[in-house]
Structure formats: C-alpha cells, structure tokens
N, C-alpha and C positions, 0 to 999 in steps of 0.2 A: 299491595304486597302483604296485607294481613292474611294470616294463614289459620286454618283450623288446627287445633292441637294434634300433634302427631306423637307416636310413641318412639322414643329413642331407645336403642338396645344397648345397655351396658350389662352384659350377662353376669349372673352370679356364679356359673360353673363353666369351666373350660376343660378341654381335653385335646390331645394330639394323636393322630393316627399315622402309622407308617406302613406303606405298601410297597412291594417290590415285584418286578417282572423283568422280562428280557425284551429288548427292542433292538432289532437289527444286530443281533448277536452280542449286545452289551446289556449289563444290568441297569435297570432304571428304578430308582428309589424316589417315592413321592411322599411328602409329609403335608398334612393339612390339619388346621385347627377346627374344632367344633365347639359349640356353645349351647347353653341352655339355662333357663331360669328355674327349671324343675329339679334336676338331679345331675350328679356326675355321670351316671349311666346314660342319660339322654345326651349329654354333651359328647360322650365317647361315641355313641351311635351316630351322632351328627358328623363328628370328625371322620368316621369311617366312610360314611356316605360321600362326603366331600372329597376325600382322598381317592375313593373308587372312581368318582366322576372325573377327577383330574387325571388319574392314571389312564382311564379309557380314552380320554381326549388326546393325551400324549401318544398313546399307542396308535391312535387314528391319524397321527401326523401333525396335530396342533402344537404350536410353539408356546408351551406354558411353563412357568417356573416350577422347579421340582419342589420347592418349599416356599412358604410365605415369610418374607423378610420384613420386619417392622421398620418403618422409617419415621421421620419427624412428623409426618402427616397421616400416618396410619396405612392400612392396606385396603385396596379396592374391594368392597364387598364384605369386609370383616369389621365388626364393631370394636369399640374400645376394649382393649384387653388390659385392664388395671384392677388393682384391689379396690373393692367397694368399701368405703369407710362409713358412709351415711346415705340414706335415702330420705328425701323430703318432698313428698308429692312427686311431681315429675322431674325433680332435680336429683342428680346423683353426684355425690362427692367421692372422688377417687384419689388414690395416691399414685403419682406418676412414676416414671422410671428412675428419676433421681430423688424421689422421696417427698416432693411437695404435694400439698393437697390442691385439687383442681375441682372447680364447679363445672358440671356438664348439664346443659339444659337443651331440650329439644326444640324450643320455640321462642326463647327470649334472646334477642340479638345483642351480641357483643362483637366489637371489632378491635383488633390490636393494631397499633401504629408504632413502628420502630423508627426512631429518628436516624437519619443517615449519619455516618461517622464524620467528624469534623474534617474539612479538606486539608490534606497534607501538602498539596501543591496544585498548580494549575497546569493541565496537560498542554493545551494549545499554546499559551504563551511560552511555555518551556520549549515546545517544538519549534516555534518561530525563532526564539532566541538561539536554539541549537543550530538551526539552519544558517543563522548569521554568524555563528562561531568561526567558520573558516575564514570569512572576510575579516572579522576582527583580529583573528590570529595572524592573517597575512599582513595587515597594517602594522601590527606590533612587530612582526618579523622584519618588515622593511625599515621601520623606524629604529628598533632597538635590537631585539634578539628573539629567537623562536620561543624561548621559555616565557618571555614577557608577553608575547602574543597569546600563548596558550593560557596564561593566567588571566589576561584581559578577557578572553573569550569565555572562560568558565565563570568569571565574575559577572559578565553580562547576563549569562543564563540565570545565575543565582539572583541577581538584582531584579530582573524582569519577573521571575517567578515569585519572589518575595513581595514585590509591589502588588502584583495581581492577587496574591493570596490575602494580603492585608485588606485590599479593597473588598474582596468577597466576604471576609470576616466582618468588616464594618457594615456591609449591607445586611448580613445575617443578624448581627447584633441590633441593628436599627429595627429589624422586624420582630424582635423579641427572642432571638435565638431559634434553635430548632423547634422548641416547644411553641414559640409564638407563631412560627410558620405553620406548624401542624394545627394549632387551634384556629388559625385563620382559614384553613381549608374546611374545618368543621363549621365555622361561622358562615362561610360561603355556601356550603351545602344547606345549612339551616335557612338562609335567606331564600334559597330556591325551593325549599320544602318547609314552609312556615308551620305546617300542621304536625311536623315531627317534633317529638320531645326527646332530646339527647342529653345524657350526662357524661361529662369528661372527667377522667381520672389520670393523674400522673403515675407512671410506672418508672422503674429504674432505667429503662431503655427507651421510653416513649410515652404514648398515651393509650388509654383504654376507653372505648366509647360504649355506652349502654343505651339502648333504645327503650323508652318507657311507654310510648303511646300505643303500641300494638304488639302482637306476636307475629312471628315469621317462620317460614319453612327454610331450612338450610339449603335445600336443593333449588330454591327459587333463583332462576337465572337473572332476574332483575336485581338481585342483591349485588351482583358483580359491579353494577354501576355505582352503588353505594360504597363498596370497598375501594373502587378505583378513585372516586371523588375524594375520599379521605386519605388515600395513599396507604391503605391497610397492607399489612404483611401478606405477601402472596401465598406463603406456605400455610398461614392461618386460614385464608379464604379457601384454599384447596382442602384443608382438613375438615372444614365445616361441611363441604359437600360429601366427602368420603365417609365421614363418621356420623353424618345426619344429626349434628348437634352444634351448639355454640359452646365455647369453653373459656374459662378464666381461672388463672392461678390465684389461689387464696393465701398461700403461705410463702415465706421467702425461699429463694434458691439457696441450697445449703452452703455453697462456697461463699456466698455474700455475708453469711453470719459466722464465718470462721471455722466451719466444719471441714476438716482436711481430707477425710476419706469418704468414699461413696457408700450408699446404702448397700446392704448385703441381704440376698444376692442383688447385684447391680442391674435389676430389671424391675418392671412393673409386675408385682406378684399376681399370678393368675391361678394359683392353687392355694388351698388351706395350708399345705405343708410349707410353701414359700412364705405365706403371710405370718405364720406362727414360728418362723425360724428365730431362735434365741438371739443370734447376732443381729438380725433385722430389727427385732423388738428393742434391743439395746441401742441400736443406731437411732431409732425413732425417738426414744426417750431423750437422748443427747440432743438430737435435732430440735425437739420441742423446747428444751431448756434454752438452747442458744437462740432460738427464734423469738423468744419472749422479749417484747420491747421493740419489735420491728413490724412494719406493715408491708403488704405486697403492693399496695397502691394508695394514692391519696386523692380524695375528691377535690376537683378544681372549680367547676361551674357547670351550669345547665344552659342548654340552647333550645330555642323554639317555644312551642306552646306547652308550658309547664303545667297547665291545667289538665292536659290529657295524660292520664295515667291508667294503664291497663292493670287489672288486678293481679295477673300472673307476673307481669314485669315488676310490680311493686313487691310481691313476695320474694322474687329472686333478688331484687335490689337490697331488701332488708337482710337477707341471708348473706349475700355477697359483702355488703358493707360491714356487717358484724364480724364475719370470719376473716376478712382481709384487713380489718382495722383501718378502713378507708377514711374514717373521719376522726381518728384518734391522735392525729398530729405526731406520728411516730416516724423515725427514719425509715427509708425504703430499703428493701433488700429483695 
C-alpha cells in the first residue's frame, strides 16, 4: 500500500461562475466553482469553463445539480475550499468552516475513530419485555385491578431493560470502556500487520491513528480494509477519497472552549475579502485566546514496528504534535 508522493490540490484562488439558459421553456441557472494556484483570473476562467460544461450537459438531458453544495465530506471532483494559513512542504494547514486549523496531507495516513454513544437502553430485551406486558397486565387484572396490572407490566419492561443495560455497561467497563475497545481493534490489526507502525492519540470523541512506516494514496481501495478494521468514521474515509488527502484537526472546536458565536462569515473563507473581514479577524483573535491551554488530541501509545519511520511521516508527526499540543498534557477540546 505504499504510494508514490502525489500532489494534493488545496488551491490558493477560487472563483464562482453563473450561467443562465432556457430549457424546456424554463430558465436554468448553473453555478460552478473554479480554482487556481496562479491567479484569480485563472480561477474565474476555470469556473466559467466548468459552468459551461455543466450547463451544456444539463441542456443535453443529463441530471446534474445546478450548483455545488458543500457537505461534511466535500464535493466530488472539487478540492478543499478553505483559507490556506500555512504551507509546509506537501502539508497545507487550512482554517475550516467553524474556524479550527486542520492539517491536510496528500500521503501521510491518518484515521479518525469516533466512539459510539453510551447505550441508553437495550432494544431486544425491551421488545421481549413489551411483548410480555399484556400477559403480565392480564395477571394483575385478574388478581387485583387493571391499573395494578398495567403498573406491573411497565415495571417488568423497565427492570429487564435496566438489568440488560447494566450488564452491557459492565462488559464495556471490563474491556476498558469505549477507548479500550477501540485500542483493542488497533492492537488486533497490528498483530495481523506487524510491519506497520501506528501511533494512537486520544481525541475528545474517540481516537486518531497516524501511520508512520510508509506513505499512502488516499484513493487506494485497499485502505478501506484498514478503515473497516479500526472502525474508522465512514464520512472521514469518504472525505479522503473525494478530497485526495488525509486530514487532522489541530486546534480545538470553538464551542468546547466557551466561544458562544460562530466565525464570521460562517464559512471556510475562499477569497481574500472573506479572509480579511474585520469581524472574522476579531473572532480568530478571541478564538486563539480561548484555545490557549487546550489540546486537540493527546498521544497515547504506539503499535507495531516502531523502528520503521518514513521521513515524510516523521515530518508530519512533528508538525502535528507541536500544533495540536499532543504531548503537552493539556485538557482536550
């Protein structure tokens, strides 16, 4: 799965084109983004070419979206549209839509693992208990009163559900909690792939895994087996393929450090005018002040052959650990 280094596109310039025509007697408006590392004019020309291609395809009968809508995992065929804060070799650090800094790398493998939410109840035992509720209620009715039967039935459902929930929680605690279960999956993968060198980090919602022994292509289909084995977030895995990069958040989420309002404008700035907006700059100043003393993740342990260290992976690890405060023993946010 080792890959040759590929270029990831995080463009410096963006533009949007709007074209209009009539189709079957109705107006059709198409918008498309364009990008360039050369100039705004090149980005505008690219946007107009893409808009013209999309409009012609729609007029030819193809079912295409009229505009590109950004989602949590990007847009097919469109690179990352965020403000570039820093470039470091092949690594690009951007500010995302809610204001946090993110590390983007074309070939150093990160995986995000989100812990499942603690169980609030047990579905099957509750269904079984609920199925028995009429019988329990009937017995109560025959012996005492319908209200007594109803209370007994509800109590039976609650008791069965509580008992099963407690049993599940005991098993989870014995395995080290959600983090212990996730780390065990990493350990199992490491035993099956002893030549891999993996670093595990704790995040506020789960784990972050960094591969140190080799570089990878985000489009490599074999990576899906790695993501599946670790229980990685499916949206993250999809984002890697769509945006041709791996990604890791370096600074806290604003609401976790007490910032009550969103960055302004509440988007990932893709123009100089947006990036230099005074309200945005004031928000960033306050965010950086409140973020001081917090870490985005914390290093836990390494797995596998720790003697295998790829030079590019080490460069990314050093940058990641410094900017995320991964080894500074700070509270996570």
